[in-house]
Rosetta silent file (secondary structure, phi, psi, omega in degrees, C-alpha in Angstrom):
SEQUENCE: XXXXXXXXXXXXXXXXXXXXXXXXXXXXXXXXXXXXXXXXXXXXXXXXXXXXXXXXXXXXXXXXXXXXXXXXXXXXXXXXXXXXXXXXXXXXXXXXXXXXXXXXXXXXXXXXXXXXXXXXXXXXXXXXXXXXXXXXXXXXXXXXXXXXXXXXXXXXXXXXXXXXXXXXXXXXXXXXXXXXXXXXXXXXXXXXXXXXXXXXXXXXXXXXXXXXXXXXXXXXXXX
SCORE:     score description
SCORE:     0.000 S_00000001
   1 L     0.000  141.714  176.587    0.000    0.000    0.000 S_00000001
   2 L   -60.230  128.676 -177.697    1.133    3.531   -0.774 S_00000001
   3 L   -70.566  -11.060  179.529    2.424    5.018    2.514 S_00000001
   4 L   -74.069  125.489 -177.790    0.823    8.370    1.660 S_00000001
   5 E  -109.095  120.214 -177.719   -2.302    8.832    3.783 S_00000001
   6 E  -112.317  133.347  175.760   -4.933   11.256    2.458 S_00000001
   7 E  -111.403  124.721  176.953   -7.861   12.616    4.459 S_00000001
   8 E   -97.666  128.610  179.418  -10.844   14.016    2.533 S_00000001
   9 E  -124.810  105.367 -176.973  -12.914   16.618    4.385 S_00000001
  10 L  -156.430  137.713 -177.928  -16.089   17.608    2.557 S_00000001
  11 L   -82.305   -4.966  177.175  -19.734   17.897    3.591 S_00000001
  12 L   -95.826  113.843 -174.393  -20.948   16.543    0.217 S_00000001
  13 H   -60.530  -40.596 -177.500  -21.131   12.754    0.414 S_00000001
  14 H   -63.302  -33.789  177.665  -20.967   12.185   -3.355 S_00000001
  15 H   -70.188  -42.713  178.380  -17.701   14.114   -3.558 S_00000001
  16 H   -58.924  -46.516 -177.817  -16.217   12.171   -0.648 S_00000001
  17 H   -63.966  -44.927 -177.977  -17.171    8.857   -2.224 S_00000001
  18 H   -64.420  -47.080 -179.493  -15.881    9.802   -5.689 S_00000001
  19 H   -64.727  -43.466 -179.370  -12.554   11.161   -4.453 S_00000001
  20 H   -61.085  -42.597  179.380  -12.002    8.249   -2.096 S_00000001
  21 H   -61.283  -49.770 -176.837  -12.674    5.744   -4.878 S_00000001
  22 H   -67.114  -37.140 -179.288  -10.299    7.415   -7.362 S_00000001
  23 H   -73.461  -38.071  177.851   -7.506    7.931   -4.842 S_00000001
  24 H   -66.167  -32.079  176.160   -7.707    4.384   -3.504 S_00000001
  25 H   -61.856  -28.597  179.325   -7.421    3.134   -7.099 S_00000001
  26 L   -85.524    0.236  176.342   -4.049    4.905   -7.205 S_00000001
  27 L    94.185    4.314  178.691   -2.937    3.024   -4.091 S_00000001
  28 L   -76.260  149.045  169.387   -3.312    5.830   -1.556 S_00000001
  29 E   -82.043  123.804 -171.555   -4.554    5.160    1.955 S_00000001
  30 E  -131.109  134.746  170.098   -7.712    7.269    2.141 S_00000001
  31 E  -127.671  163.116 -178.700  -10.166    8.286    4.859 S_00000001
  32 E  -144.783  141.151  174.774  -13.025   10.763    4.701 S_00000001
  33 E  -133.944  165.299 -169.123  -15.001   12.889    7.162 S_00000001
  34 L  -100.504   -8.340 -179.874  -17.920   15.278    6.668 S_00000001
  35 L  -156.713  171.178 -175.083  -16.932   18.459    8.528 S_00000001
  36 H   -64.452  -38.751  179.740  -14.120   20.481   10.023 S_00000001
  37 H   -64.882  -40.168  177.698  -14.657   19.405   13.621 S_00000001
  38 H   -63.751  -33.144  176.565  -14.523   15.744   12.583 S_00000001
  39 H   -63.130  -47.208 -179.298  -11.251   16.554   10.794 S_00000001
  40 H   -62.922  -38.217  178.019   -9.682   17.980   13.961 S_00000001
  41 H   -67.870  -37.381 -178.566  -10.818   14.926   15.948 S_00000001
  42 H   -64.653  -47.195 -173.950   -9.443   12.575   13.277 S_00000001
  43 H   -69.622  -16.516  174.684   -5.922   14.045   13.164 S_00000001
  44 H   -72.636  -21.998  179.906   -5.595   13.676   16.925 S_00000001
  45 H  -100.058  -38.410  178.488   -5.852    9.913   16.406 S_00000001
  46 L  -136.455  137.222 -178.589   -4.161    9.551   13.018 S_00000001
  47 L  -103.080  105.862  179.922   -1.865   12.013   11.293 S_00000001
  48 L   -74.554  162.399  175.762   -2.469   12.057    7.526 S_00000001
  49 L   -76.379  -38.803 -173.733    0.140   13.067    4.984 S_00000001
  50 E  -145.656  142.593  177.114   -2.262   15.335    3.117 S_00000001
  51 E  -117.723  125.808  170.562   -5.728   16.778    3.681 S_00000001
  52 E   -93.838  110.553 -163.800   -8.125   17.613    0.829 S_00000001
  53 E  -119.916  116.704  175.387  -10.160   20.276    2.597 S_00000001
  54 E   -68.986  146.494 -179.998  -13.428   21.853    1.491 S_00000001
  55 L   -82.318  -53.290 -175.495  -13.722   25.555    2.296 S_00000001
  56 L   -90.240  103.892 -179.514  -17.463   25.956    2.853 S_00000001
  57 L  -141.235  154.467  174.402  -18.574   23.492    5.539 S_00000001
  58 L   -74.477  169.105  176.558  -20.887   23.487    8.562 S_00000001
  59 L    72.342  -62.232 -178.129  -19.619   23.358   12.157 S_00000001
  60 L  -149.312  117.652 -174.728  -16.086   24.547   11.314 S_00000001
  61 L   -77.575  166.708 -173.668  -15.118   25.947    7.921 S_00000001
  62 H   -63.253  -35.422  179.898  -11.994   24.951    6.009 S_00000001
  63 H   -61.106  -46.383 -179.119  -10.136   28.233    6.553 S_00000001
  64 H   -67.919  -37.984  177.101  -10.372   27.904   10.329 S_00000001
  65 H   -60.417  -46.218 -179.632   -9.433   24.221   10.217 S_00000001
  66 H   -61.210  -44.411 -179.779   -6.335   25.052    8.186 S_00000001
  67 H   -61.794  -41.040  179.872   -5.325   27.858   10.550 S_00000001
  68 H   -65.177  -42.662 -178.669   -5.684   25.565   13.580 S_00000001
  69 H   -65.022  -47.451 -176.322   -3.623   22.810   11.973 S_00000001
  70 H   -71.690  -17.419  178.548   -0.825   25.100   10.819 S_00000001
  71 H   -84.128  -11.416 -177.361   -0.681   26.792   14.232 S_00000001
  72 L  -103.498  119.893 -173.431    0.099   23.486   15.965 S_00000001
  73 L   -56.845  -34.396 -175.965    3.742   22.397   15.695 S_00000001
  74 L   -75.519  -11.821 -179.496    2.930   18.686   15.674 S_00000001
  75 L  -115.886   -0.666 -171.698    0.677   19.079   12.612 S_00000001
  76 L   -61.195  -24.971 -177.609    2.491   21.777   10.634 S_00000001
  77 L   -86.640   -0.016  174.816    3.980   19.307    8.153 S_00000001
  78 L   -70.934  128.017  177.290    0.555   18.036    7.056 S_00000001
  79 E   -76.683  140.898 -179.916   -0.046   19.142    3.470 S_00000001
  80 E  -129.449  126.975  176.019   -3.353   20.922    2.879 S_00000001
  81 E  -122.482  120.363  179.703   -5.116   21.386   -0.463 S_00000001
  82 E   -78.013  138.893  172.988   -8.359   23.353   -0.517 S_00000001
  83 E  -118.451  126.704 -179.298  -11.295   22.086   -2.572 S_00000001
  84 E  -157.428  151.338  176.101  -14.072   24.570   -3.253 S_00000001
  85 L   -85.303   -7.103 -177.512  -16.759   25.509   -5.726 S_00000001
  86 L   -87.613  125.040 -177.465  -15.988   29.161   -5.106 S_00000001
  87 L  -102.863    2.083 -178.333  -13.753   30.709   -7.758 S_00000001
  88 L   -62.004  143.313 -179.029  -13.533   34.194   -6.278 S_00000001
  89 H   -58.820  -39.260 -175.228  -10.015   35.502   -5.896 S_00000001
  90 H   -64.962  -31.696  178.751  -10.541   36.426   -2.251 S_00000001
  91 H   -67.177  -41.850  178.615  -11.428   32.830   -1.363 S_00000001
  92 H   -65.244  -45.455 -179.693   -8.237   31.552   -2.937 S_00000001
  93 H   -62.670  -41.729  179.212   -6.126   34.221   -1.273 S_00000001
  94 H   -61.320  -40.928  179.902   -7.753   33.537    2.114 S_00000001
  95 H   -64.434  -45.075 -179.845   -6.989   29.832    1.764 S_00000001
  96 H   -69.939  -35.498  176.826   -3.349   30.356    0.888 S_00000001
  97 H   -64.851  -28.422  179.416   -2.956   32.989    3.601 S_00000001
  98 L   -74.847   -9.889  177.120   -4.243   30.415    6.090 S_00000001
  99 L   112.408    7.702 -179.472   -1.274   28.209    5.204 S_00000001
 100 L   -65.844  152.217 -179.616   -2.669   25.915    2.503 S_00000001
 101 L   -91.295  -22.461  178.646   -0.210   24.286    0.102 S_00000001
 102 E  -162.357  175.839 -171.766   -2.508   24.339   -2.928 S_00000001
 103 E  -151.636  124.635  179.495   -6.013   25.169   -4.093 S_00000001
 104 E  -129.672  129.378 -179.877   -8.302   23.353   -6.573 S_00000001
 105 E   -87.772  143.668  174.631  -11.717   24.597   -7.689 S_00000001
 106 L   -80.030  153.511   -2.403  -14.677   22.267   -8.158 S_00000001
 107 L   -69.125  143.868 -172.497  -15.736   20.474  -10.306 S_00000001
 108 L   -94.281  127.361  174.714  -12.564   18.462   -9.799 S_00000001
 109 L   -90.237  126.939 -173.169  -10.932   16.617  -12.677 S_00000001
 110 H   -56.027  -45.804 -178.236   -9.322   13.419  -11.432 S_00000001
 111 H   -62.355  -39.749  178.789   -6.186   13.722  -13.566 S_00000001
 112 H   -65.714  -44.677 -179.924   -5.616   17.305  -12.441 S_00000001
 113 H   -60.137  -47.126 -179.687   -6.128   16.372   -8.794 S_00000001
 114 H   -61.823  -39.953  179.123   -3.678   13.453   -8.989 S_00000001
 115 H   -64.082  -42.369 -179.253   -1.107   15.644  -10.703 S_00000001
 116 H   -68.476  -37.634  177.308   -1.418   18.365   -8.049 S_00000001
 117 H   -62.253  -46.601  179.233   -1.166   15.813   -5.235 S_00000001
 118 H   -61.649  -38.295  179.086    2.014   14.375   -6.722 S_00000001
 119 H   -65.628  -42.078  178.055    3.457   17.869   -7.130 S_00000001
 120 H   -62.988  -41.791  179.844    2.730   18.717   -3.485 S_00000001
 121 H   -64.767  -39.755  178.213    4.342   15.487   -2.311 S_00000001
 122 H   -64.532  -43.798  179.299    7.454   16.159   -4.414 S_00000001
 123 H   -62.664  -39.696 -179.247    7.770   19.691   -3.037 S_00000001
 124 H   -62.610  -44.842  178.814    7.326   18.387    0.479 S_00000001
 125 H   -64.582  -39.100 -178.748   10.113   15.826    0.076 S_00000001
 126 H   -65.963  -34.034 -175.005   12.395   18.402   -1.523 S_00000001
 127 H   -89.564   -2.838  179.632   11.868   20.878    1.313 S_00000001
 128 L   -67.468  133.218  178.034   12.468   18.427    4.144 S_00000001
 129 L   -66.515  148.425  176.841   15.567   19.346    6.132 S_00000001
 130 L   -67.567  129.400 -176.933   18.461   16.924    6.055 S_00000001
 131 L   -64.891  132.298  177.111   18.361   14.825    9.194 S_00000001
 132 L   -83.023  151.299  177.335   21.100   15.617   11.671 S_00000001
 133 L   -57.708  139.649  179.884   23.031   12.784   13.302 S_00000001
 134 L   -69.498  133.976 -178.097   21.336   11.629   16.470 S_00000001
 135 L   -74.918  156.579  173.733   23.206   12.823   19.542 S_00000001
 136 L  -102.071  115.349 -179.234   24.627   10.515   22.147 S_00000001
 137 E  -108.739  135.072  172.638   23.355   11.532   25.565 S_00000001
 138 E  -136.761  130.035 -177.415   24.660   10.197   28.853 S_00000001
 139 E   -97.766  119.568  175.451   23.467   11.414   32.212 S_00000001
 140 E  -100.503   97.766 -173.112   26.035   11.545   35.002 S_00000001
 141 L   -72.842  -25.892 -179.103   23.802   11.810   38.063 S_00000001
 142 L   -70.674  -40.230 -177.144   26.655   11.991   40.559 S_00000001
 143 L   -99.642   -1.907 -175.725   28.238   15.074   38.974 S_00000001
 144 L    53.743   48.878 -178.712   25.037   16.559   37.516 S_00000001
 145 E  -122.323  138.130  172.382   26.727   16.598   34.127 S_00000001
 146 E  -101.433  126.293  175.460   25.265   15.900   30.725 S_00000001
 147 E  -103.076  112.577 -177.757   27.624   14.268   28.247 S_00000001
 148 E  -119.042  115.091 -178.417   26.466   15.076   24.715 S_00000001
 149 L    51.749   41.177  176.249   28.497   13.691   21.826 S_00000001
 150 L    85.076   -6.216  179.511   31.519   13.381   24.105 S_00000001
 151 E  -104.858  142.425 -179.270   31.303   16.919   25.475 S_00000001
 152 E   -92.211  133.411  176.637   30.383   17.709   29.061 S_00000001
 153 E  -121.815  124.512  178.357   27.639   20.244   29.786 S_00000001
 154 E   -91.956  122.200 -179.148   27.096   21.537   33.304 S_00000001
 155 L  -116.102  148.067  170.899   23.424   22.302   33.963 S_00000001
 156 L   -57.061  154.967 -169.361   21.699   23.888   36.967 S_00000001
 157 H   -55.472  -49.491 -176.097   20.152   21.216   39.175 S_00000001
 158 H   -68.662  -36.031  175.487   16.500   21.567   38.126 S_00000001
 159 H   -63.196  -42.489  179.360   17.381   21.786   34.442 S_00000001
 160 H   -62.472  -46.488 -178.172   19.488   18.654   34.833 S_00000001
 161 H   -65.127  -37.585  178.797   16.745   16.763   36.668 S_00000001
 162 H   -66.465  -46.077  179.040   14.145   17.798   34.091 S_00000001
 163 H   -64.751  -42.594  179.932   16.320   16.744   31.159 S_00000001
 164 H   -59.984  -38.207  178.267   17.284   13.483   32.903 S_00000001
 165 H   -63.357  -47.468 -178.607   13.595   12.694   33.368 S_00000001
 166 H   -65.324  -42.101 -178.691   12.793   13.259   29.687 S_00000001
 167 H   -67.398  -26.540 -177.514   15.853   11.335   28.466 S_00000001
 168 H   -62.632  -24.789  179.260   14.962    8.390   30.731 S_00000001
 169 L  -138.250   80.049 -178.766   12.043    7.537   28.441 S_00000001
 170 L   -55.977  139.838  177.762   12.715    8.724   24.857 S_00000001
 171 L    69.993    1.157  176.106    9.580    9.495   22.799 S_00000001
 172 L   -89.679  134.176 -179.384    7.380    9.176   25.888 S_00000001
 173 L   -87.259  112.771  175.363    5.160   12.181   26.578 S_00000001
 174 E   -87.464  125.596  177.358    5.525   13.353   30.184 S_00000001
 175 E   -71.735  154.488 -178.270    2.500   15.304   31.361 S_00000001
 176 H   -57.914  -38.510  179.883    3.113   18.629   33.052 S_00000001
 177 H   -63.637  -38.406  178.512    1.732   17.251   36.321 S_00000001
 178 H   -64.915  -43.127 -179.116    4.186   14.338   36.183 S_00000001
 179 H   -62.991  -46.792 -179.992    7.113   16.665   35.557 S_00000001
 180 H   -59.282  -42.917 -177.976    6.177   18.962   38.445 S_00000001
 181 H   -67.559  -43.433 -174.521    5.809   16.025   40.823 S_00000001
 182 H   -78.965  -30.920 -176.099    9.032   14.255   39.843 S_00000001
 183 H   -96.441  -41.095 -176.547   11.282   17.316   39.498 S_00000001
 184 H  -105.103  -18.955  179.856    9.862   19.795   42.020 S_00000001
 185 L    84.814  163.067 -175.930    7.904   17.492   44.331 S_00000001
 186 L   -81.411  -15.078 -175.644    4.391   17.816   45.688 S_00000001
 187 L   -92.921   -7.810 -178.577    5.311   20.041   48.607 S_00000001
 188 L  -107.247  128.703  179.314    6.782   22.872   46.552 S_00000001
 189 L   -96.955  123.860  178.195    4.480   25.311   44.776 S_00000001
 190 L  -126.665  161.402 -178.616    5.816   26.734   41.521 S_00000001
 191 L   -71.190  162.554 -177.659    4.270   28.919   38.848 S_00000001
 192 L   -62.247  -28.915 -175.095    2.557   27.581   35.748 S_00000001
 193 L   -93.456    2.390 -176.847    5.364   28.772   33.498 S_00000001
 194 H   -57.511  -47.753 -179.851    8.207   27.264   35.532 S_00000001
 195 H   -61.034  -45.262 -177.682    8.490   24.157   33.356 S_00000001
 196 H   -59.435  -41.499  179.714    8.352   26.224   30.153 S_00000001
 197 H   -63.615  -44.139  179.987   11.177   28.487   31.317 S_00000001
 198 H   -66.654  -39.144  176.982   13.391   25.525   32.211 S_00000001
 199 H   -62.206  -42.964  179.634   12.646   23.800   28.900 S_00000001
 200 H   -60.275  -42.757 -179.520   13.575   26.971   27.031 S_00000001
 201 H   -66.737  -38.464  177.696   16.897   27.201   28.858 S_00000001
 202 H   -63.813  -44.452  179.332   17.647   23.512   28.181 S_00000001
 203 H   -60.563  -37.363  178.550   16.885   23.973   24.487 S_00000001
 204 H   -61.475  -27.647 -175.575   19.263   26.921   24.340 S_00000001
 205 H   -94.382  -32.544 -175.202   22.044   24.626   25.547 S_00000001
 206 H  -111.647  -12.729 -177.936   21.385   21.354   23.681 S_00000001
 207 L   117.374  146.359 -173.125   19.419   22.482   20.611 S_00000001
 208 H   -67.096  -35.246 -164.949   15.786   23.270   19.829 S_00000001
 209 H   -89.886    1.345 -179.044   14.762   20.004   18.175 S_00000001
 210 H   -82.565  -24.589 -179.887   15.598   17.441   20.867 S_00000001
 211 E  -119.362  124.967 -179.543   12.602   18.279   23.068 S_00000001
 212 E  -103.146  141.013  173.200    9.092   18.512   21.593 S_00000001
 213 E   -90.317  125.177  174.698    6.177   20.385   23.099 S_00000001
 214 E  -101.899  102.760 -169.345    2.924   18.415   23.059 S_00000001
 215 L   -53.489  127.962  177.064    0.401   21.226   23.205 S_00000001
 216 L    78.337   -0.936 -176.767   -1.865   21.108   26.231 S_00000001
 217 L  -124.048  -63.415 -176.593   -0.195   17.958   27.575 S_00000001
 218 E   174.525 -139.032 -174.752    3.545   18.158   28.224 S_00000001
 219 E  -138.846  157.627  173.785    6.940   17.391   26.719 S_00000001
 220 E  -144.268  151.538  175.572    8.932   14.526   25.224 S_00000001
 221 E   -93.174  127.758 -177.391   12.555   13.862   24.341 S_00000001
 222 L   -84.160  118.038 -178.412   13.019   12.871   20.691 S_00000001
 223 L   -71.438    0.000    0.000   15.150    9.762   20.362 S_00000001
């Protein structure tokens, strides 16, 4: 099966069925939902490669869905192509300003759609940053020293304990409550932004991309 996963979001059932049929014939993994809110719920469970997103929909319109997706770091790499029957220039401009990668007006010609999808996927692959070598981290708990790629980094105690906690379980999402309890303890009251400040300082020392923020939940160390 083609590893590219496409989500169709359109309130017209006949369009969903037609697009899903044609895309599945090309080997794509395809799902479909009927409105913007269902789209937001879907991507929390499965992260598609590309979303074909209708502009005019009930509950939550396509422009707002696109803005929400592109504003969230964990979803920013999802490709978005607007589908709409509206040909007005302002609709197209609004869609692209919201962060969409492309725009196709209805009625949709299958060959054109497939060509545009392939073009978006090629651009996406071309623009991906070259992966950096994974760092080697070793925590020296006795000296409160982080050894990163053979170099020693001295961190303040709470920064060290916070980083050591995240590194102890790579790719595991630690909730903010868990971090506060394990690093600061239950008897010490700290402000809501305390964790964020310490994470920012750690990132300044080891690099931005090693620790991911999971919006509304917590943080994880990227293995």
